[in-house]
Every structure is written in C-alpha cells, then in structure tokens.
N, C-alpha and C positions, 0 to 999 in steps of 0.2 A: 400819393397815399402815406407814402414815408414820412413827408413833412407835416402831413396833418398828425403822425401819430410822434414826431418829435417834439412839436410845438406844447403838449401839453406835458410833457416830460421835463421840458424844459421850465416850464411854468411851476412844477412840481416842485422841482430843484431849488429855484428861486424862492419859494415861498418860505422851504425849509431854511432856507440861508438868512433869509429876512427873521424868520421865527429865531433861529439862534444867536443871532446878532441883537435882536432885541433882548432876548435872556441874560447876555454878557451884560449889556448896558445898565439893565435893570438891577441885575446882582449887584454889578459896580456900584450902583447910586445908594441901596440899601445898606451894603458894606461902609461906604463912607458917613453916612448918615448914623448908622451904629457906632462906627469909631469918633465922632464928635460927641454925640449924645453922652457917651460915657467914658470921653477923655482915654482912650485906649492909645497904647503906643505902635501899634499894628493894626492895619486895617483886617477885620475878622474874615472868615471865610461864609459865603452865603450860596446856597444852592436852592431854587426855586424848582419844586418838583411839578410834573405833570406835563403832558404834551397833549395837544402844542401848547404854547407860551402864548402867543398871541390873541387867542380867546380869552385866557385869563386877564391880559393887560387891557385889553378892551372893556371886560367887564368891572375890574378892580378888583377882582375876587381871585384869592390863588389858594389850591390845595393843600399846599405844606410847604414851608421856608424852613430850612436848616441851618442853623447858626452856629460857627464853632469859633472858640475865642481861646487862644493859646495861653494868655496871663491877663487878669485883671485884678481889680481891688476893691473889697467890699467893707467897708468902715476900717480899713485899714490893715484889714487880714489879704495875703496875696494868694488869689485862687490862681489854679492852672486848669488845662484842657476842659473848658466849658463848652459842653455839645447840647444844644438846645434844638427842639423841632415846634415850629408854631404852626397850627392847623386852623383852618377858616381864616384865612389872612386879608385883610382889607388895606387896599392902596389904589389911590385915582392914578391914571395916567399922569395928570397934572403935576401931583404929587413927587413922581419918580423922576419927572423932568425939573423939580426944581421951582415948579410955578406955584406951588401951594406949600405954605408954612404948618400943615397939619403931620400929624403922625401915622405911622405905619403899626396898625393895630391887629391883634388875632383872638379870635374866640376864645381859645385853648393852647395852653404851653406845657412842655415837660423838658425836664433837662436833667444834666448830672454835670458836678463839677469837683474837682480834687483840692483840697486842702493838704499839702505837704507835711508830713513830720515836723519839718523843721519851723512851721509856723506855729504849730502845738508846743513846741520846746520852747519857744518864747515865754510860754507861760509857767513854765514848771522851774525849781531849782538847777543850777548847773550839775553835770553828771549824770542825769538823767537819761535813759534811752527808753525808747517808745515802741512798740511793736503789735500785731495783732493778736487779740486772745478772742478766737472765733470771730464772728462778723459784726458783733455788737459791742466789744469792750477792748479797752487798750491794756496791754501787759505794761506795767511800770516797773523797771530794774535800774540798778545804777548806785555809786558811791558818791554820797553828799557831802555838805559839812557836819550833817545832822548822823550820818552813820549810812549802813547799807540799805538801800530802800528797796522793797519787793512789795507786790500788790497786783490789783486791778482795779481798773477805774471805768465807769459806765458811763456809757454816750445816751444821750437824749436830745430833744430839740423842743425849743421855747419860741417864743416870740422874739427874744433877742439875740437866738441863735443857736448854737452847739452848747449843751450842757456838758462838763465833764464833772462826776461825782467818785470820790476813791472808794473802795470797797475791800474789806481784807489787806488795808495796807498795814504794812510793819518796816519799823525802821529798828536796824540791830538785832532782829528778831524778837521785836518785841512789839504790841500793837501800836500802832502810831495813833498819837493823841493830838496835840497842836498841829503838828505838821502836816495833817489832814488837810487842813484848810489851804496849805500852799497847792493842792490837787484838785481843789474845788473852783471852778470858774467857768465862765462863758466866753466861747469864742463868737464874738459879736459878727454875726453873717445874718442878721435879721432880714436884710434888704439884699439880696443880690444883684448884678447887673442885671440888664432887658426885664427890670421889672419882676423878679422871680422871688419867689418863697420859697425856703427852706422847707421841706415836708418828710424828711427822713437823712438817715446818716449809717453809714455801714465803714468797716474797716478792711482796708486792704494792703499789702505789702508797701504800697509807696504812702500811704497817708488815710484820711479822713475822705469819704466818698459822699458827698452829699446829692441827694435826689430834692428836685424842686418842681414845684409848679405855678401855673399862672392863668387866671381867668380875666378875660376883656383886658389883656395888656397892651399897653402902648410902647411897645420895643424899639421903634427908631422914629425920633424928631428931625426937625429941621436943624 
C-alpha cells in the first residue's frame, strides 16, 4: 500500500521538475531572441507567468510574459529600466526550439521605461539643470552664456517622440525670446525596443518615465 502511495507522489515531483526545467529553457530561448533582435549588450530578464508551464508550451499560448531590459537605445536615445508585460502571447514549440524562423507575438503589451536627465541635458545649453515640476513638467534652472535661465518646460507625446516646449521661460529676469527655441525640441523615441509605442510621459527624480503600449506586436524574432 505504501508503494502505491509513493509512486503517484514521485510522478508529481517529476512532472513539476520537468515543468520548471521546460520553463527555464523557454525563458532563456526568448531572452536570447530578444537580445539578438534588438542588439542588446546583455540578455534581458524574461519571466513566463502561469502554472503549469507545460500546458502553455504544448498549446503555444502563454498568459503573460514579462521582459526587463536594463539598458537599450531608441533612435540614439539611451533608455534604462524597460519593464514590459506581454499578454496573449503566441509562440510554437518549434519556434522556441529554434526550428522555426518566425516571431514571438503578443496580443497586447504595456511597458514603462526611463530616459535619465543626462540624456535630456544633451539637448539644451550647457549649465542647465533639470528637475521635476509636478508630474508633467520640467523645471529649468541654471547659468548659461545667455545669463541666468529660469522657467518651466511642458512635456508631450507625438509620433516622433517626447516633445519639450518652454513655458514662462526667462533669461536674466527678462522674458526669453530667441533662446526659447533652444528649449523647444523632440526626444526621438517614437519607436521603442520590443516594438512598443510611447503613449505617455511623466517626470520623477531620475528623469522622464515613459509609458508605452503595443497591439499585435512581434517582440522576439529569430
């Protein structure tokens, strides 16, 4: 009787071990594909949600896959801390085994990413400091060749990326004229890694935090 009870227990343990091993292999395969697709300096973190994993593997449909990328570039802009969630993911077993040259796709994706202030400062005159003014604006201060600069810059989103537009900008205590154009620019992040599109932006102590979304995205190719 004891043997009859032990055998099912052992089978359950084996299935769990196989499930976890398969999960590890699949996560590594997707990570490698993403790294190759976007020419990353290090493999991203990949976490496939849902249990058991093997049933998802057999069906080729996954509840959710989370991807974290520490550093990446978008149109020459250096991004940090990309944190993406893909739901309704489709990837065949042959694809994960490297026998298929297709792509890992997702019905829907959401993400956040950071543009550090150091990247934004590349766009403005030397001597300028940037900080948060509420959640939606940048406070601009500093001393430049034009004089002491103070003011607020508004942030927005366009197809080309993040727009920065000065508001209430002054130089040497006077309302700024021509210098205002030096603070009007676009940070070109219209197309993010993982085929995501910027949908919003806010400011925190480290820089500009992007919100991004995607529909029917191919985020990992062969």
